[in-house]
N, C-alpha and C positions, 0 to 999 in steps of 0.2 A: 199423478194417478192415471191409469189407463182407462179410457172411456170407450164406449161403443159408438162409432160414428157411421153415418150413411151419407154418401155423396152421390147425387144424380148427375147425369151428363159427364161421367167420370172417365170416359175412354180417352179423352184428349183435352188439350187446351187448359182452360181454367179449372175444370173439374178434376182433371188428372193432377194438376199442380196442387190443388187443395187436398186431394187424397194423399198425395206424397207428404205434404207438410204435416198433416194430422197424424199420419202413420209414423213419421220421423219422431214425433213427440211421444210415441209409445202407445197411441190409441189403436184399437182394433177397428179397421176401416172396411166397410162394404162399398164396393164400386158398382153403381148401377148405370146402365146405358143401353140404348136401343141398338147399338152397334155390337157385332160379335167381337170387335177388337178389344172390348172391355176385358175379355179373358186374358189377352196378352198384356194389357196394362196392369192388371192385378198380379200376373205372374212376374212381371218385371220388378214390382215392389217386393214381392215375396222373395225373389232371388237376392235382394239386398237385406234380407232378414226381417222384413216388416210383416205384420200379421194382417192379411187382407183376404177378402173373398170377392168374387165377381158374380154378377147376375145380369143377364141380358133381359131388359125389361123396357117396354114402352110406358112412360108415365101416364099416358092417357088411358091405359087399361087398368082400371082399379083392381080387378081381381089379380092381375099379374103383379102389381105393386104389393098387394096384400100377401101373396105367396112369397115374394122376394123378402119381405120383412119378416115373415115367419121363419125363413131360412136363416136370416141374420140372427134372430133371437135364439134359434136352436144351436147355432154355431158359436156365437159370441156372447149372447145375453141380451137384456133389454136395451133398447135404443136410447142413448143419452144426447147425441148430437145429430142434427139433420141439416145438411147443406143442399139446397136445391139449385143446381147449376144447369140442369137440362133445359135446352131452349132451341127455338127455331126462329130463323129470320127469313125475310123475303123483301124484295124491292119491287114495288108496283104502284103506279099512279092510283090515287084513291078511287077514281071512277072505274078503274079496271079490276078492283079487288072483288073476286067472286065470293058468294056466300060460303062456298066450300072452303076457300082459302081463309076467310075470316074465322070460320068455325075451327079449322085446324090450328090456326095460330093461337086462339084462345084456349083450345084444348090442351096443347102442349105447354104453353108458357104459364097459363094461369090455372086452369083446372088440374093440370098435372101437378103443380105446386100444391094445390088444395088437397089432392089425393094423398100425396106423400106426407104432408104435415098432419092431416087428420088421422092417418093411420099410425103415426109415430108418437103423437102427443100423449096418448094414454100411458105409455111407458114412463114418460117424463113426469106426468102428474103423480104416478105411483111413487116415483123416486124423490119427488119434491125438488128436482133439479133437472135442468135441460138447457140446451143451447140450440137455437135455430138461426141460421143465416140464409136468407134468400139472395139470389143473384138477380138483380133487376137490370136497369140500364140507365145510363146518363141521358138517353133519349127521352125517358119519362120526365126529366127535368127540363130539357131544352126543346123537345119536339124533334121530328126528323121527316123531311119531305120524302114522299114515296114509301113510307113505312107506317102508315096510319094504324094498320092492324097490329103491327109489332109494338108500336109505342103504346097503344091502348092496352095490350096484354101486359106489358111491363109496368104501366101505371097501375093496373089492377094488382100486380104483385106488391107494389109499394103500399097500396091501401090495405091489402090483406095483412102485410107485415105489421103495420101500425095498429090495426084492430086486434091482432093476436097479442101484440106486446102488452096492451092494456089488460086484456083478459087473462093472460097467463102470468103476469108479473107477480101476483100474490102467491103463486105456487112455485117460485124459485126458478122460473123458466124465462130466459131472455130471448127476444126476437128482434133481429136487426136485418137490414138489407144493405148490400154493397151494390151501388150502381156504377159499374166500371166505365171509365172513359174509353179512349181508343187503345185497345189491347191487341198486341200482335199474336193472333191465334190462327189456327187453320181456317176457322170460319171467316175471319177478316181477310185472310189471303185469298180465299175463294171469291169473296165479294170484290176485292181489288182486281183480281184477274178477269172477272166478268164486267168490269167497268162501272160497278155500282158504288164504289168508294174511291176517293182519291188515293194516290199512292201512300203507303205507310210512311215513307220518307217525307213526303210533303206535309202530312198531318203532324209528324214529329217536329218538323221545323217550326210549326205554329204553336206547338204546345209549350206552356210556360217553362217546363223543366227540360225542354228541347230533346225529348225522346218519346218513343211510343211506350206504352205500358207493356209489361210482360205478365204471363199467367202467374209467375212467382210473386209479383206485386200484389195481386189479388189474394193469393194463398196466404201471404204473410198477415194481411189484415184479417182475413177470415179466421186463421188459427188463433189470433188474439181474441177475437169476439167469441170463440168457442172455449176459451180458457176460464179457469176460476177467477182470474184477475179481472175479467170483464163483467162481473156480476152486477155492477151498477150502471151498465149501459144497456138500454133497451128502447125499442121503438125508433131507432135512429137510422138515417141514411148516412153511411160512412163512405163518402166519395173517394174513390181511388182513381184519380183522373189527371194527375200531373199538373194540376192547377186550374183546369177548366171548371166552370160553374161554381165559383167561390161564392 
């Protein structure tokens, strides 16, 4: 069955891989991202015969998210699947984190997730069916030095996921989170180049499966959680991490 899906942070990395996997399964997929490259990402999927649309939107801007979702509804129909992959990271010693940096991190990673979910859930309630997957972080399980604001924001996403899972379960809506392990994405490569992360090869050598994760690894798990087959799975952290944090 073709569903209407919205994926945030969809211009590259995990968000793009998730969008592609959902579209390959026949879903109509709206790609949302703050980068103007989201248009090219959607066009690339369209050229392969997939039904997509793109919207450049900052998830911290509630009115912009609301307008983007109105466009999705007018083009594809009510929203049935929401995947929140938009995110921001930063490396900074705790005592050097400014209030502005703290507020921005919470705004993007946590409040942005809140906006997207709160604006989409009414469609799912009306349909008595829905799938929500948030992309959190394994750092919310393990902690991470020099990333206190990031870890706090992603921990909030985990808590929000669990609360919504309990509230929405009676309405046929499942809510799960994927906390990725070390995934080879453009964001990870930038952090590696800046000296904020060890080399990807070094981390891969210490990972139990002996490789770094890929965006496609995340997309595969996400697509399952968004399927009819996953209707009895809700409120869960589905770790896609190559064996870390068992």
